C-alpha angles and dihedrals in degrees: 000000000000127000132201133182116209104225092202093057100038112100098181100255087148095213092126093055091047092051098039108017094169092055102045134047128194127225114247088215104054107357093245117150133239132176115263086218132000089226112071117212113234093246091058099047096095092052092047091050090051090049091052091054093044098051107108092202095047087231096144123079132179133199127195 
């Protein structure tokens, strides 16, 4: 699975990092999120899927 955060849509709500802290990192400047790695380890897939569904801006996308 691969994950991507759209920087134009992310508003820095930080829900993704709270749900899947190993998969997302937050900018020290504006709090916007980015993926730690595009490739999601198998043990983090469930958390990343939950983060996708929890993002109010729908800024996170995954591909199989």
